[in-house]
Each structure stands twice: as structure tokens, then as C-alpha cells.
ROSE-247118 format. One record per residue: residue number from 1; residue in one letter; x, y, z of N, C-alpha, C in turn. Coordinates in steps of 0.02 Angstrom, whole numbers. Layout:
% residues N
+-----+----+--------+--------+--------+--------+--------+--------+--------+--------+--------+
!   i ! aa !    n.X !    n.Y !    n.Z !   ca.X !   ca.Y !   ca.Z !    c.X !    c.Y !    c.Z !
+-----+----+--------+--------+--------+--------+--------+--------+--------+--------+--------+
! NUM !  A !      X !      Y !      Z !      X !      Y !      Z !      X !      Y !      Z !
...
+-----+----+--------+--------+--------+--------+--------+--------+--------+--------+--------+
This chain:
% residues 147
+-----+----+--------+--------+--------+--------+--------+--------+--------+--------+--------+
!   i ! aa !    n.X !    n.Y !    n.Z !   ca.X !   ca.Y !   ca.Z !    c.X !    c.Y !    c.Z !
+-----+----+--------+--------+--------+--------+--------+--------+--------+--------+--------+
!   1 !  M !     41 !    -63 !     -5 !      0 !     -2 !     -2 !     43 !     63 !      4 !
!   2 !  S !     17 !    116 !    -30 !     54 !    177 !    -34 !     53 !    210 !     36 !
!   3 !  E !    100 !    251 !     44 !    103 !    293 !    107 !     39 !    333 !    119 !
!   4 !  G !      5 !    334 !    175 !    -48 !    370 !    190 !   -115 !    332 !    170 !
!   5 !  S !   -113 !    277 !    143 !   -171 !    234 !    127 !   -192 !    194 !    190 !
!   6 !  R !   -252 !    175 !    194 !   -278 !    138 !    251 !   -255 !     66 !    245 !
!   7 !  H !   -237 !     40 !    303 !   -228 !    -30 !    314 !   -282 !    -71 !    306 !
!   8 !  K !   -292 !   -119 !    261 !   -347 !   -162 !    255 !   -339 !   -217 !    304 !
!   9 !  I !   -395 !   -226 !    345 !   -397 !   -282 !    388 !   -395 !   -349 !    356 !
!  10 !  R !   -349 !   -396 !    376 !   -347 !   -457 !    343 !   -380 !   -510 !    391 !
!  11 !  I !   -424 !   -543 !    364 !   -471 !   -595 !    401 !   -457 !   -660 !    369 !
!  12 !  A !   -437 !   -714 !    405 !   -437 !   -782 !    387 !   -505 !   -816 !    411 !
!  13 !  V !   -542 !   -839 !    369 !   -598 !   -882 !    390 !   -575 !   -953 !    374 !
!  14 !  I !   -569 !   -999 !    425 !   -554 !  -1062 !    420 !   -611 !  -1115 !    426 !
!  15 !  D !   -621 !  -1166 !    381 !   -678 !  -1209 !    384 !   -658 !  -1272 !    346 !
!  16 !  G !   -701 !  -1321 !    368 !   -695 !  -1389 !    335 !   -752 !  -1415 !    306 !
!  17 !  Y !   -760 !  -1480 !    308 !   -817 !  -1516 !    280 !   -835 !  -1484 !    211 !
!  18 !  G !   -898 !  -1455 !    210 !   -925 !  -1432 !    150 !   -920 !  -1355 !    147 !
!  19 !  G !   -892 !  -1321 !    195 !   -886 !  -1249 !    193 !   -946 !  -1209 !    210 !
!  20 !  G !   -993 !  -1243 !    239 !  -1060 !  -1201 !    245 !  -1053 !  -1154 !    302 !
!  21 !  I !  -1018 !  -1163 !    356 !  -1012 !  -1115 !    407 !   -970 !  -1057 !    385 !
!  22 !  G !   -909 !  -1073 !    352 !   -867 !  -1023 !    325 !   -895 !   -976 !    269 !
!  23 !  S !   -943 !  -1013 !    233 !   -978 !   -971 !    183 !  -1024 !   -926 !    212 !
!  24 !  V !  -1057 !   -937 !    263 !  -1101 !   -889 !    298 !  -1065 !   -834 !    324 !
!  25 !  V !  -1003 !   -849 !    358 !   -968 !   -801 !    385 !   -936 !   -756 !    334 !
!  26 !  V !   -910 !   -777 !    280 !   -883 !   -736 !    228 !   -929 !   -697 !    201 !
!  27 !  K !   -999 !   -719 !    183 !  -1047 !   -677 !    150 !  -1066 !   -622 !    194 !
!  28 !  R !  -1075 !   -630 !    259 !  -1096 !   -579 !    304 !  -1037 !   -526 !    314 !
!  29 !  L !   -980 !   -550 !    312 !   -923 !   -500 !    321 !   -917 !   -461 !    258 !
!  30 !  K !   -932 !   -489 !    196 !   -927 !   -447 !    134 !   -985 !   -396 !    136 !
!  31 !  D !  -1045 !   -422 !    156 !  -1102 !   -381 !    148 !  -1090 !   -321 !    201 !
!  32 !  E !  -1062 !   -333 !    261 !  -1050 !   -278 !    305 !   -992 !   -230 !    282 !
!  33 !  F !   -934 !   -257 !    271 !   -875 !   -217 !    259 !   -850 !   -213 !    187 !
!  34 !  G !   -882 !   -249 !    142 !   -855 !   -242 !     72 !   -783 !   -253 !     61 !
!  35 !  E !   -756 !   -201 !     29 !   -685 !   -207 !     10 !   -635 !   -175 !     61 !
!  36 !  H !   -668 !   -150 !    119 !   -627 !   -130 !    178 !   -592 !   -180 !    210 !
!  37 !  V !   -606 !   -247 !    200 !   -570 !   -303 !    229 !   -555 !   -351 !    180 !
!  38 !  E !   -500 !   -384 !    188 !   -472 !   -435 !    140 !   -487 !   -505 !    174 !
!  39 !  I !   -525 !   -546 !    141 !   -543 !   -606 !    173 !   -509 !   -663 !    143 !
!  40 !  I !   -474 !   -702 !    172 !   -438 !   -760 !    151 !   -469 !   -824 !    173 !
!  41 !  A !   -494 !   -863 !    124 !   -531 !   -919 !    137 !   -486 !   -982 !    147 !
!  42 !  L !   -476 !  -1010 !    205 !   -435 !  -1065 !    212 !   -472 !  -1129 !    230 !
!  43 !  G !   -472 !  -1168 !    182 !   -511 !  -1233 !    191 !   -469 !  -1286 !    207 !
!  44 !  T !   -494 !  -1333 !    250 !   -455 !  -1392 !    263 !   -463 !  -1438 !    210 !
!  45 !  N !   -512 !  -1425 !    159 !   -515 !  -1473 !    101 !   -543 !  -1421 !     41 !
!  46 !  A !   -539 !  -1438 !    -16 !   -550 !  -1402 !    -73 !   -623 !  -1375 !    -78 !
!  47 !  I !   -666 !  -1418 !    -62 !   -736 !  -1406 !    -59 !   -753 !  -1347 !    -18 !
!  48 !  A !   -727 !  -1345 !     40 !   -741 !  -1291 !     87 !   -710 !  -1227 !     62 !
!  49 !  T !   -645 !  -1230 !     32 !   -617 !  -1171 !      6 !   -659 !  -1138 !    -48 !
!  50 !  A !   -680 !  -1187 !    -94 !   -718 !  -1161 !   -153 !   -788 !  -1134 !   -132 !
!  51 !  Q !   -822 !  -1158 !    -74 !   -882 !  -1134 !    -55 !   -877 !  -1059 !    -25 !
!  52 !  M !   -819 !  -1049 !      8 !   -803 !   -990 !     38 !   -783 !   -933 !    -16 !
!  53 !  M !   -748 !   -957 !    -74 !   -731 !   -914 !   -129 !   -798 !   -892 !   -163 !
!  54 !  K !   -842 !   -936 !   -172 !   -911 !   -928 !   -200 !   -945 !   -868 !   -162 !
!  55 !  S !   -936 !   -867 !   -102 !   -972 !   -821 !    -53 !   -936 !   -755 !    -51 !
!  56 !  G !   -876 !   -746 !    -84 !   -849 !   -679 !    -92 !   -778 !   -670 !    -57 !
!  57 !  A !   -744 !   -725 !    -40 !   -682 !   -717 !    -11 !   -632 !   -690 !    -60 !
!  58 !  N !   -586 !   -644 !    -41 !   -542 !   -616 !    -89 !   -484 !   -666 !   -112 !
!  59 !  K !   -465 !   -712 !    -67 !   -419 !   -761 !    -89 !   -437 !   -825 !    -51 !
!  60 !  G !   -406 !   -880 !    -83 !   -421 !   -941 !    -53 !   -356 !   -994 !    -55 !
!  61 !  A !   -354 !  -1037 !     -2 !   -303 !  -1082 !    -10 !   -323 !  -1145 !     31 !
!  62 !  T !   -299 !  -1196 !     16 !   -322 !  -1264 !     50 !   -268 !  -1305 !     81 !
!  63 !  G !   -288 !  -1334 !    131 !   -236 !  -1387 !    171 !   -201 !  -1360 !    221 !
!  64 !  E !   -166 !  -1404 !    251 !   -117 !  -1391 !    305 !    -63 !  -1332 !    294 !
!  65 !  N !    -31 !  -1334 !    241 !     19 !  -1296 !    228 !     -5 !  -1221 !    211 !
!  66 !  A !    -67 !  -1216 !    186 !   -100 !  -1153 !    178 !   -117 !  -1120 !    242 !
!  67 !  I !   -144 !  -1165 !    289 !   -166 !  -1129 !    354 !    -96 !  -1115 !    395 !
!  68 !  V !    -47 !  -1161 !    390 !     13 !  -1145 !    429 !     46 !  -1082 !    401 !
!  69 !  F !     47 !  -1074 !    334 !     83 !  -1014 !    308 !     43 !   -950 !    321 !
!  70 !  N !    -24 !   -950 !    321 !    -64 !   -887 !    320 !    -83 !   -866 !    391 !
!  71 !  A !    -91 !   -913 !    437 !   -105 !   -895 !    509 !    -67 !   -844 !    540 !
!  72 !  P !     -1 !   -840 !    535 !     28 !   -783 !    563 !     24 !   -714 !    525 !
!  73 !  Q !    -11 !   -713 !    463 !     -2 !   -663 !    426 !    -69 !   -617 !    425 !
!  74 !  V !   -113 !   -641 !    467 !   -183 !   -606 !    468 !   -195 !   -568 !    535 !
!  75 !  D !   -248 !   -522 !    531 !   -265 !   -489 !    597 !   -314 !   -524 !    634 !
!  76 !  F !   -354 !   -565 !    600 !   -409 !   -603 !    639 !   -409 !   -675 !    607 !
!  77 !  I !   -430 !   -725 !    648 !   -445 !   -792 !    622 !   -514 !   -806 !    654 !
!  78 !  I !   -561 !   -820 !    608 !   -628 !   -842 !    619 !   -639 !   -917 !    603 !
!  79 !  G !   -672 !   -953 !    649 !   -691 !  -1018 !    633 !   -730 !  -1048 !    687 !
!  80 !  S !   -754 !  -1113 !    677 !   -781 !  -1147 !    732 !   -733 !  -1173 !    784 !
!  81 !  L !   -750 !  -1189 !    834 !   -709 !  -1219 !    895 !   -659 !  -1273 !    861 !
!  82 !  G !   -683 !  -1306 !    817 !   -650 !  -1365 !    795 !   -581 !  -1346 !    764 !
!  83 !  I !   -574 !  -1287 !    746 !   -509 !  -1263 !    713 !   -451 !  -1266 !    765 !
!  84 !  M !   -470 !  -1266 !    829 !   -422 !  -1264 !    886 !   -408 !  -1329 !    919 !
!  85 !  L !   -444 !  -1386 !    886 !   -438 !  -1454 !    914 !   -407 !  -1494 !    864 !
!  86 !  S !   -347 !  -1522 !    881 !   -311 !  -1572 !    839 !   -356 !  -1626 !    824 !
!  87 !  Y !   -356 !  -1648 !    766 !   -400 !  -1698 !    735 !   -472 !  -1681 !    739 !
!  88 !  G !   -490 !  -1616 !    747 !   -553 !  -1594 !    742 !   -583 !  -1600 !    671 !
!  89 !  M !   -649 !  -1587 !    661 !   -685 !  -1593 !    605 !   -669 !  -1656 !    565 !
!  90 !  M !   -681 !  -1705 !    603 !   -674 !  -1777 !    575 !   -606 !  -1789 !    557 !
!  91 !  G !   -557 !  -1762 !    587 !   -489 !  -1778 !    571 !   -460 !  -1732 !    524 !
!  92 !  E !   -495 !  -1679 !    496 !   -468 !  -1629 !    440 !   -418 !  -1581 !    477 !
!  93 !  V !   -426 !  -1569 !    536 !   -384 !  -1521 !    570 !   -320 !  -1555 !    599 !
!  94 !  T !   -262 !  -1542 !    575 !   -203 !  -1574 !    592 !   -173 !  -1540 !    657 !
!  95 !  P !   -127 !  -1576 !    696 !    -94 !  -1539 !    746 !    -53 !  -1480 !    722 !
!  96 !  K !    -26 !  -1480 !    665 !     12 !  -1428 !    642 !    -32 !  -1366 !    629 !
!  97 !  M !    -92 !  -1374 !    602 !   -138 !  -1318 !    601 !   -157 !  -1292 !    663 !
!  98 !  T !   -170 !  -1332 !    706 !   -192 !  -1303 !    775 !   -138 !  -1262 !    814 !
!  99 !  E !    -75 !  -1294 !    806 !    -15 !  -1259 !    828 !     -5 !  -1187 !    798 !
! 100 !  A !    -18 !  -1185 !    733 !     -8 !  -1121 !    692 !    -59 !  -1072 !    713 !
! 101 !  I !   -126 !  -1093 !    716 !   -178 !  -1054 !    735 !   -167 !  -1022 !    805 !
! 102 !  A !   -145 !  -1069 !    857 !   -140 !  -1044 !    921 !    -77 !  -1001 !    927 !
! 103 !  A !    -31 !  -1012 !    896 !     34 !   -975 !    898 !     21 !   -904 !    856 !
! 104 !  S !    -18 !   -900 !    814 !    -28 !   -836 !    771 !    -42 !   -780 !    823 !
! 105 !  P !    -18 !   -718 !    804 !    -32 !   -659 !    838 !   -101 !   -634 !    827 !
! 106 !  A !   -133 !   -659 !    772 !   -211 !   -642 !    759 !   -247 !   -651 !    816 !
! 107 !  R !   -304 !   -609 !    817 !   -356 !   -618 !    869 !   -398 !   -678 !    842 !
! 108 !  K !   -416 !   -724 !    889 !   -457 !   -781 !    867 !   -521 !   -768 !    892 !
! 109 !  I !   -573 !   -780 !    841 !   -648 !   -772 !    856 !   -670 !   -845 !    841 !
! 110 !  L !   -696 !   -878 !    887 !   -720 !   -947 !    879 !   -792 !   -952 !    892 !
! 111 !  L !   -823 !   -990 !    847 !   -896 !  -1000 !    851 !   -901 !  -1067 !    895 !
! 112 !  P !   -944 !  -1067 !    944 !   -952 !  -1118 !    991 !   -994 !  -1173 !    963 !
! 113 !  L !   -980 !  -1193 !    903 !  -1021 !  -1248 !    872 !   -988 !  -1314 !    889 !
! 114 !  A !  -1008 !  -1348 !    940 !   -968 !  -1408 !    961 !   -992 !  -1466 !    921 !
! 115 !  Q !   -954 !  -1484 !    866 !   -967 !  -1541 !    829 !   -922 !  -1599 !    855 !
! 116 !  E !   -873 !  -1585 !    897 !   -829 !  -1625 !    929 !   -856 !  -1652 !    993 !
! 117 !  N !   -816 !  -1694 !   1024 !   -840 !  -1724 !   1092 !   -814 !  -1672 !   1146 !
! 118 !  V !   -833 !  -1608 !   1135 !   -822 !  -1551 !   1184 !   -877 !  -1512 !   1197 !
! 119 !  E !   -889 !  -1501 !   1264 !   -941 !  -1455 !   1286 !   -911 !  -1396 !   1316 !
! 120 !  I !   -945 !  -1333 !   1300 !   -919 !  -1268 !   1323 !   -974 !  -1254 !   1375 !
! 121 !  V !   -956 !  -1248 !   1441 !  -1000 !  -1231 !   1494 !  -1012 !  -1159 !   1496 !
! 122 !  G !  -1068 !  -1137 !   1507 !  -1084 !  -1065 !   1517 !  -1097 !  -1025 !   1454 !
! 123 !  I !  -1102 !  -1061 !   1396 !  -1119 !  -1029 !   1331 !  -1188 !  -1055 !   1306 !
! 124 !  G !  -1230 !  -1012 !   1300 !  -1297 !  -1031 !   1276 !  -1298 !  -1049 !   1202 !
! 125 !  E !  -1347 !  -1088 !   1179 !  -1350 !  -1108 !   1110 !  -1385 !  -1050 !   1068 !
! 126 !  E !  -1352 !  -1031 !   1015 !  -1385 !   -986 !    971 !  -1375 !  -1005 !    904 !
! 127 !  P !  -1423 !   -992 !    854 !  -1413 !  -1012 !    786 !  -1351 !   -973 !    754 !
! 128 !  L !  -1325 !  -1001 !    702 !  -1268 !   -980 !    672 !  -1276 !   -905 !    646 !
! 129 !  P !  -1327 !   -881 !    615 !  -1336 !   -815 !    591 !  -1336 !   -763 !    659 !
! 130 !  H !  -1348 !   -782 !    713 !  -1348 !   -738 !    771 !  -1277 !   -735 !    796 !
! 131 !  L !  -1239 !   -788 !    790 !  -1167 !   -787 !    812 !  -1126 !   -749 !    762 !
! 132 !  V !  -1143 !   -757 !    698 !  -1102 !   -723 !    646 !  -1119 !   -640 !    650 !
! 133 !  E !  -1178 !   -628 !    674 !  -1197 !   -552 !    676 !  -1157 !   -524 !    743 !
! 134 !  K !  -1143 !   -567 !    795 !  -1102 !   -547 !    849 !  -1032 !   -535 !    835 !
! 135 !  I !  -1007 !   -581 !    789 !   -941 !   -567 !    760 !   -931 !   -501 !    725 !
! 136 !  V !   -980 !   -481 !    684 !   -983 !   -424 !    645 !   -986 !   -366 !    693 !
! 137 !  K !  -1044 !   -366 !    735 !  -1050 !   -304 !    775 !  -1006 !   -294 !    837 !
! 138 !  K !   -994 !   -344 !    875 !   -955 !   -346 !    936 !   -876 !   -347 !    922 !
! 139 !  Y !   -858 !   -385 !    874 !   -784 !   -399 !    871 !   -745 !   -368 !    814 !
! 140 !  L !   -783 !   -353 !    759 !   -748 !   -328 !    700 !   -767 !   -257 !    679 !
! 141 !  K !   -822 !   -233 !    688 !   -846 !   -168 !    671 !   -803 !   -116 !    691 !
! 142 !  E !   -781 !   -113 !    755 !   -745 !    -58 !    786 !   -673 !    -62 !    751 !
! 143 !  W !   -650 !   -117 !    739 !   -582 !   -122 !    711 !   -581 !   -101 !    640 !
! 144 !  V !   -625 !   -120 !    605 !   -631 !    -97 !    529 !   -649 !    -20 !    530 !
! 145 !  D !   -695 !      1 !    563 !   -709 !     75 !    565 !   -650 !    121 !    588 !
! 146 !  N !   -603 !     96 !    622 !   -555 !    138 !    650 !   -490 !    128 !    617 !
! 147 !  V !   -485 !     96 !    556 !   -432 !     84 !    515 !   -428 !    132 !    462 !
+-----+----+--------+--------+--------+--------+--------+--------+--------+--------+--------+
């Protein structure tokens, strides 16, 4: 970027399976922030990446190396709780991925969608659209508006 231009917030959205959760997140982020953010779709498989790209992600990459490489280069990482669990998402999330995500300086925003054998005590169940709205309004809007 040229001197004096605004820094574009870089957001990695990580998803697996068929990319349904990531697609909802990407679409809502694009609807709210447009080109003020750069969304990087990181899929644990090619189908997830493709679905997030169809929803408007700026860039996309697939697999362990893509997640390990990109995790330290973004401002935010968004995904379900499964991205922080080794062997999560039916084994699609590798220990190298979880290590890279955890070690990243990016702020992690996790959706408490427990598809793993994990329960989160103290968190009420809400539908995905309500959770994504909280991501936009509570966690990202202030950052994007102040850049």
C-alpha cells in the first residue's frame, strides 16, 4: 500500500467439511464491510475453500500448509471451535494447523459450534446467523471502522 493509505484488515476464515459455516461468515463479512477487509478463505479441503470463494472471499487456499503459512499473516482468524482441536472436524484439522492457529498473533474469534466431543460450559445455544452477527457487530466493526 502507498504511504497514507488505510491498512486493510486481513481476516482468515477457516472451515472444513463442505464449507457451510465459513460461507455464511464470508458472505456476512462482505455484506457488512465490502472491500474494507481482505478475506482469506482457508479450507481444510478443496470443497470448503471453493464454497467460501463463491461467497466472496478475496483469496483462498487449501490444506495444512496453507493454514500454517497464512495464520501468522492475518489480523483475525474466524472459525468454529473445531479449528483449535487437533483431529477436529472428523480429522481434517491436523496438529500442525492447531499449533499455527494458536501461535498466531491474530485475534481468534471462535464459534462455539461443538461438533466434537467437547462441551463449553456457560455458553448458550444460538443459531449460526446470530453468532455471525455478534462477530460483525461486537468484534470486527470497531476495528474496521477505526482503520
